[in-house]
Every structure is written in C-alpha cells, then in structure tokens.
Z-matrix of the N, CA and C atoms (Angstrom, degrees):
N
C 1 1.440
C 2 1.525 1 109.00
N 3 1.287 2 116.87 1 130.86
C 4 1.451 3 122.73 2 179.18
C 5 1.519 4 109.17 3 -93.87
N 6 1.308 5 117.11 4 130.52
C 7 1.460 6 121.20 5 178.20
C 8 1.517 7 109.04 6 -109.05
N 9 1.315 8 114.55 7 139.65
C 10 1.459 9 120.54 8 179.30
C 11 1.516 10 107.89 9 -125.29
N 12 1.302 11 115.86 10 130.66
C 13 1.465 12 120.44 11 176.95
C 14 1.521 13 108.51 12 -104.81
N 15 1.304 14 115.61 13 143.98
C 16 1.465 15 119.59 14 179.31
C 17 1.519 16 109.34 15 -146.50
N 18 1.287 17 116.01 16 148.40
C 19 1.462 18 121.92 17 174.64
C 20 1.517 19 107.14 18 -91.14
N 21 1.333 20 117.61 19 116.01
C 22 1.456 21 121.64 20 -173.86
C 23 1.523 22 113.63 21 -109.34
N 24 1.333 23 117.42 22 -7.41
C 25 1.459 24 119.42 23 -179.12
C 26 1.521 25 110.89 24 -57.27
N 27 1.319 26 115.87 25 131.45
C 28 1.460 27 121.27 26 176.69
C 29 1.513 28 114.84 27 84.70
N 30 1.327 29 118.55 28 -7.53
C 31 1.460 30 120.58 29 -178.55
C 32 1.524 31 113.13 30 -87.62
N 33 1.318 32 116.85 31 -16.49
C 34 1.455 33 120.09 32 -175.73
C 35 1.533 34 109.41 33 -142.43
N 36 1.322 35 116.06 34 56.65
C 37 1.460 36 120.81 35 -175.25
C 38 1.522 37 113.45 36 -65.70
N 39 1.335 38 118.39 37 -31.42
C 40 1.460 39 121.39 38 -175.90
C 41 1.521 40 112.90 39 -103.46
N 42 1.319 41 117.41 40 20.56
C 43 1.456 42 118.78 41 -177.24
C 44 1.508 43 112.47 42 -157.90
N 45 1.312 44 114.39 43 -164.20
C 46 1.457 45 122.04 44 179.29
C 47 1.521 46 108.70 45 -122.12
N 48 1.313 47 116.57 46 137.88
C 49 1.459 48 120.67 47 178.30
C 50 1.523 49 108.20 48 -78.50
N 51 1.333 50 115.92 49 127.12
C 52 1.458 51 122.51 50 -174.60
C 53 1.521 52 109.72 51 -130.37
N 54 1.328 53 116.87 52 144.25
C 55 1.456 54 122.39 53 176.33
C 56 1.526 55 108.22 54 -92.94
N 57 1.328 56 116.81 55 115.93
C 58 1.460 57 122.11 56 176.65
C 59 1.522 58 107.78 57 -120.41
N 60 1.321 59 115.78 58 109.48
C 61 1.469 60 122.19 59 -179.19
C 62 1.524 61 112.61 60 52.07
N 63 1.322 62 116.83 61 43.60
C 64 1.455 63 121.11 62 176.53
C 65 1.512 64 115.23 63 83.75
N 66 1.303 65 117.97 64 0.95
C 67 1.472 66 122.17 65 178.19
C 68 1.518 67 108.93 66 -110.95
N 69 1.321 68 116.93 67 134.51
C 70 1.456 69 120.44 68 174.42
C 71 1.521 70 108.44 69 -84.53
N 72 1.326 71 116.02 70 125.69
C 73 1.461 72 120.80 71 179.84
C 74 1.519 73 108.96 72 -130.03
N 75 1.319 74 115.69 73 154.52
C 76 1.453 75 121.62 74 175.41
C 77 1.522 76 107.59 75 -89.00
N 78 1.311 77 116.35 76 114.63
C 79 1.460 78 122.17 77 -178.85
C 80 1.521 79 106.99 78 -99.17
N 81 1.332 80 117.02 79 110.69
C 82 1.463 81 121.65 80 -176.99
C 83 1.523 82 110.44 81 -64.71
N 84 1.306 83 116.16 82 133.32
C 85 1.458 84 121.26 83 179.69
C 86 1.519 85 110.37 84 -81.53
N 87 1.324 86 115.99 85 150.75
C 88 1.460 87 120.89 86 176.74
C 89 1.518 88 110.00 87 -79.38
N 90 1.337 89 115.37 88 149.09
C 91 1.453 90 121.21 89 176.78
C 92 1.519 91 110.69 90 -74.47
N 93 1.313 92 116.16 91 177.05
C 94 1.457 93 121.19 92 178.94
C 95 1.516 94 111.35 93 -86.57
N 96 1.319 95 116.14 94 171.51
C 97 1.466 96 123.13 95 176.73
C 98 1.525 97 113.37 96 55.42
N 99 1.320 98 117.20 97 44.29
C 100 1.464 99 120.89 98 177.50
C 101 1.523 100 109.76 99 -83.25
N 102 1.332 101 117.21 100 150.87
C 103 1.465 102 119.70 101 176.40
C 104 1.530 103 110.52 102 -68.52
N 105 1.318 104 115.45 103 166.55
C 106 1.463 105 121.14 104 -179.56
C 107 1.525 106 110.85 105 -69.13
N 108 1.323 107 115.51 106 157.09
C 109 1.455 108 120.07 107 174.23
C 110 1.510 109 113.13 108 143.51
N 111 1.312 110 114.40 109 169.51
C 112 1.459 111 121.75 110 -177.02
C 113 1.526 112 113.36 111 -85.87
N 114 1.330 113 117.75 112 -7.12
C 115 1.464 114 121.75 113 -176.04
C 116 1.524 115 112.68 114 -57.80
N 117 1.332 116 117.99 115 -28.18
C 118 1.463 117 120.18 116 -176.13
C 119 1.525 118 112.73 117 -65.36
N 120 1.322 119 118.08 118 -18.09
C 121 1.454 120 120.82 119 178.11
C 122 1.514 121 113.97 120 -76.82
N 123 1.339 122 117.59 121 -19.74
C 124 1.468 123 120.09 122 -176.65
C 125 1.527 124 113.23 123 -134.66
N 126 1.326 125 117.03 124 8.65
C 127 1.469 126 121.41 125 178.29
C 128 1.522 127 109.11 126 -122.91
N 129 1.311 128 116.29 127 147.40
C 130 1.460 129 121.39 128 -179.59
C 131 1.519 130 110.48 129 -130.07
N 132 1.314 131 115.37 130 159.32
C 133 1.458 132 121.22 131 178.06
C 134 1.511 133 112.73 132 62.77
N 135 1.327 134 117.19 133 38.00
C 136 1.469 135 121.43 134 -177.27
C 137 1.519 136 110.89 135 -89.50
N 138 1.333 137 115.66 136 143.01
C 139 1.459 138 121.01 137 175.99
C 140 1.519 139 109.11 138 -154.44
N 141 1.321 140 115.26 139 160.25
C 142 1.458 141 122.20 140 176.80
C 143 1.519 142 107.91 141 -106.52
N 144 1.327 143 115.80 142 129.62
C 145 1.456 144 121.87 143 179.17
C 146 1.520 145 109.04 144 -156.11
N 147 1.331 146 116.48 145 135.87
C 148 1.470 147 121.58 146 177.33
C 149 1.524 148 112.47 147 52.24
N 150 1.335 149 117.20 148 48.37
C 151 1.471 150 122.81 149 177.92
C 152 1.524 151 113.22 150 58.85
N 153 1.328 152 116.27 151 31.47
C 154 1.457 153 121.51 152 -178.98
C 155 1.527 154 109.44 153 -139.58
N 156 1.324 155 115.93 154 141.91
C 157 1.459 156 122.22 155 171.75
C 158 1.523 157 106.60 156 -98.83
N 159 1.315 158 116.97 157 122.99
C 160 1.467 159 121.44 158 -179.78
C 161 1.523 160 109.19 159 -127.61
N 162 1.322 161 116.48 160 139.10
C 163 1.463 162 122.46 161 177.71
C 164 1.523 163 108.95 162 -125.00
N 165 1.327 164 115.50 163 137.99
C 166 1.461 165 120.72 164 178.91
C 167 1.518 166 111.05 165 -66.61
N 168 1.325 167 116.77 166 -29.33
C 169 1.456 168 119.82 167 179.20
C 170 1.513 169 112.77 168 -162.98
N 171 1.337 170 116.01 169 129.21
C 172 1.465 171 122.48 170 173.05
C 173 1.526 172 106.89 171 -122.16
N 174 1.323 173 116.69 172 133.43
C 175 1.459 174 121.46 173 -176.98
C 176 1.519 175 111.97 174 -77.44
N 177 1.343 176 115.41 175 139.89
C 178 1.461 177 120.06 176 172.31
C 179 1.533 178 107.90 177 -95.79
N 180 1.306 179 117.81 178 -176.37
C 181 1.456 180 121.96 179 -177.16
C 182 1.520 181 114.14 180 -62.80
N 183 1.334 182 117.13 181 -24.10
C 184 1.460 183 121.38 182 -179.49
C 185 1.525 184 112.39 183 -90.98
N 186 1.340 185 116.70 184 -2.28
C 187 1.455 186 120.57 185 179.67
C 188 1.512 187 114.65 186 91.28
N 189 1.341 188 117.80 187 3.47
C 190 1.463 189 121.03 188 176.75
C 191 1.526 190 109.20 189 -79.81
N 192 1.318 191 116.18 190 147.97
C 193 1.459 192 122.04 191 -177.73
C 194 1.527 193 110.20 192 -103.43
N 195 1.345 194 116.26 193 137.86
C 196 1.460 195 121.88 194 -178.09
C 197 1.523 196 110.25 195 -130.62
N 198 1.331 197 117.30 196 133.29
C 199 1.463 198 121.12 197 172.04
C 200 1.521 199 107.16 198 -71.92
N 201 1.329 200 117.15 199 138.48
C 202 1.457 201 120.76 200 -175.84
C 203 1.522 202 110.25 201 -153.90
N 204 1.323 203 115.89 202 154.69
C 205 1.465 204 121.46 203 178.59
C 206 1.521 205 109.05 204 -148.01
N 207 1.333 206 115.69 205 156.01
C 208 1.459 207 121.69 206 -179.60
C 209 1.530 208 108.73 207 -151.63
N 210 1.323 209 116.69 208 144.98
C 211 1.462 210 121.52 209 176.72
C 212 1.527 211 109.68 210 -69.75
N 213 1.320 212 116.62 211 145.07
C 214 1.463 213 121.64 212 -179.79
C 215 1.528 214 112.71 213 -80.67
N 216 1.329 215 117.32 214 -25.35
C 217 1.468 216 122.42 215 -173.23
C 218 1.526 217 112.27 216 -55.49
N 219 1.330 218 115.49 217 129.10
C 220 1.455 219 121.22 218 174.41
C 221 1.513 220 115.83 219 76.94
N 222 1.319 221 118.20 220 9.95
C 223 1.462 222 120.00 221 -178.46
C 224 1.524 223 110.11 222 -127.81
N 225 1.335 224 115.64 223 135.08
C 226 1.462 225 121.23 224 -180.00
C 227 1.524 226 113.03 225 -101.24
N 228 1.336 227 117.07 226 -27.95
C 229 1.464 228 121.70 227 179.67
C 230 1.521 229 109.81 228 -140.74
N 231 1.332 230 114.83 229 147.55
C 232 1.459 231 120.62 230 -177.15
C 233 1.523 232 110.67 231 -124.34
N 234 1.324 233 115.14 232 152.80
C 235 1.452 234 121.70 233 176.88
C 236 1.515 235 110.08 234 -136.53
N 237 1.311 236 115.80 235 177.38
C 238 1.458 237 123.24 236 176.90
C 239 1.520 238 107.48 237 -114.96
N 240 1.313 239 116.11 238 120.98
C 241 1.460 240 121.55 239 178.38
C 242 1.520 241 108.51 240 -120.45
N 243 1.321 242 116.10 241 102.77
C 244 1.469 243 122.61 242 179.40
C 245 1.533 244 112.92 243 53.65
N 246 1.335 245 116.44 244 42.60
C 247 1.461 246 120.70 245 176.31
C 248 1.514 247 114.87 246 88.55
N 249 1.331 248 117.66 247 5.35
C 250 1.469 249 121.38 248 178.40
C 251 1.520 250 109.88 249 -121.98
N 252 1.324 251 116.28 250 137.36
C 253 1.455 252 120.14 251 174.39
C 254 1.518 253 109.07 252 -70.09
N 255 1.329 254 116.57 253 135.64
C 256 1.461 255 122.33 254 178.45
C 257 1.523 256 109.02 255 -134.90
N 258 1.326 257 115.54 256 155.79
C 259 1.453 258 122.01 257 175.39
C 260 1.525 259 107.81 258 -84.42
N 261 1.341 260 116.93 259 125.24
C 262 1.461 261 120.43 260 -179.31
C 263 1.520 262 112.84 261 -108.35
N 264 1.337 263 118.26 262 -11.75
C 265 1.465 264 121.60 263 177.67
C 266 1.522 265 109.43 264 -156.01
N 267 1.317 266 115.63 265 129.51
C 268 1.455 267 120.56 266 179.10
C 269 1.509 268 110.57 267 134.78
N 270 1.317 269 116.40 268 -174.16
C 271 1.460 270 122.09 269 -177.67
C 272 1.521 271 113.22 270 -67.96
N 273 1.336 272 117.73 271 -30.01
C 274 1.463 273 120.61 272 -175.37
C 275 1.520 274 111.28 273 -70.81
N 276 1.337 275 118.00 274 -42.60
C 277 1.464 276 122.53 275 179.58
C 278 1.509 277 113.47 276 51.58
N 279 1.300 278 119.18 277 140.99
C 280 1.462 279 122.71 278 176.80
C 281 1.513 280 113.56 279 63.41
N 282 1.331 281 116.99 280 -157.33
C 283 1.455 282 122.80 281 -178.85
C 284 1.512 283 109.94 282 -75.56
N 285 1.285 284 117.30 283 105.41
C 286 1.458 285 121.28 284 -179.97
C 287 1.514 286 109.22 285 -92.72
N 288 1.320 287 116.59 286 132.16
C 289 1.445 288 120.46 287 175.06
C 290 1.514 289 115.39 288 80.70
N 291 1.295 290 118.97 289 2.50
C 292 1.459 291 119.53 290 178.90
C 293 1.521 292 109.95 291 -81.97
N 294 1.305 293 116.59 292 160.34
C 295 1.465 294 120.46 293 178.93
C 296 1.522 295 110.28 294 -61.28
N 297 1.327 296 117.53 295 -37.16
C 298 1.458 297 120.98 296 179.70
C 299 1.522 298 110.95 297 -63.76
N 300 1.320 299 117.43 298 -45.40
C 301 1.460 300 121.08 299 179.92
C 302 1.525 301 110.69 300 -65.57
N 303 1.320 302 117.35 301 -39.57
C 304 1.459 303 120.81 302 179.48
C 305 1.522 304 110.46 303 -65.58
N 306 1.316 305 117.22 304 -41.29
C 307 1.463 306 120.63 305 179.00
C 308 1.520 307 110.53 306 -66.67
N 309 1.321 308 117.40 307 -40.75
C 310 1.461 309 121.18 308 -179.88
C 311 1.521 310 111.63 309 -64.54
N 312 1.315 311 117.62 310 -33.02
C 313 1.464 312 121.25 311 -179.48
C 314 1.523 313 111.39 312 -65.78
N 315 1.327 314 117.58 313 -24.76
C 316 1.458 315 121.67 314 -178.12
C 317 1.524 316 113.58 315 -93.54
N 318 1.332 317 118.67 316 -3.10
C 319 1.458 318 121.65 317 -179.58
C 320 1.524 319 110.84 318 -84.75
N 321 1.337 320 117.36 319 146.29
C 322 1.465 321 119.23 320 171.65
C 323 1.524 322 108.72 321 -60.79
N 324 1.337 323 117.12 322 149.55
C 325 1.462 324 121.23 323 -174.73
C 326 1.525 325 112.95 324 -57.91
N 327 1.325 326 119.42 325 -31.49
C 328 1.458 327 119.84 326 -178.25
C 329 1.525 328 112.55 327 -73.13
N 330 1.338 329 118.40 328 -12.30
C 331 1.458 330 121.41 329 178.87
C 332 1.526 331 112.48 330 -94.24
N 333 1.324 332 118.83 331 -5.51
C 334 1.466 333 121.01 332 -177.53
C 335 1.488 334 112.26 333 -78.86
C-alpha cells in the first residue's frame, strides 16, 4: 500500500475534505436555513440569497456536478433533477425559472 502525505490546511476553508474514489476533494458545505427538499442529498455549497436558492454543484445521473439556481417564489420543496434544481412541491411545480419553462410559458397551448 502506498501512502501519500499532504498538507491540507487552508485548501478547503469553506467545506469538508472528502475521499471520492481515492481522490481527496473539497466538498462545499451547505449554508443554514435552506428550504425543504431532497436536493441536499446530491447538491453541495447551497445557500439562499436574494430570494433564490443557489448550489455550487448538483450531481447528475453520470456523477458530473453542475452549478444551478432557482427562484424561491411559489415553491415549498426543491429537488435535484439531472444536476438542476427543480420545484417538487408548491405553486411553481416542475422546473421553475429555467429557460425551458420560460419558453414554454410563451407558447400557445396547442404547441405544448
């Protein structure tokens, strides 16, 4: 077994050092007072600011991390859908604030 020593002080001030498949990575911690939802299980570095929930990274099905944000208005619970924050309970329903949802809102009903 090969052992490697490293000086890690100061490299991960805003997170926790985690071993992922043999690699040490800085896993950003979530802020306090987050809204309800399952997103916290697969998103990191999340915080609420200016009526928006933003995460530094949410994992997709392939394990890639994506920065994502969503408006809080009209949503009671949030989830992670393929690396994007989505509303899972509340008036907003589905992907709130995404380009796809905004474009769909402007289409005539017969085109949806």
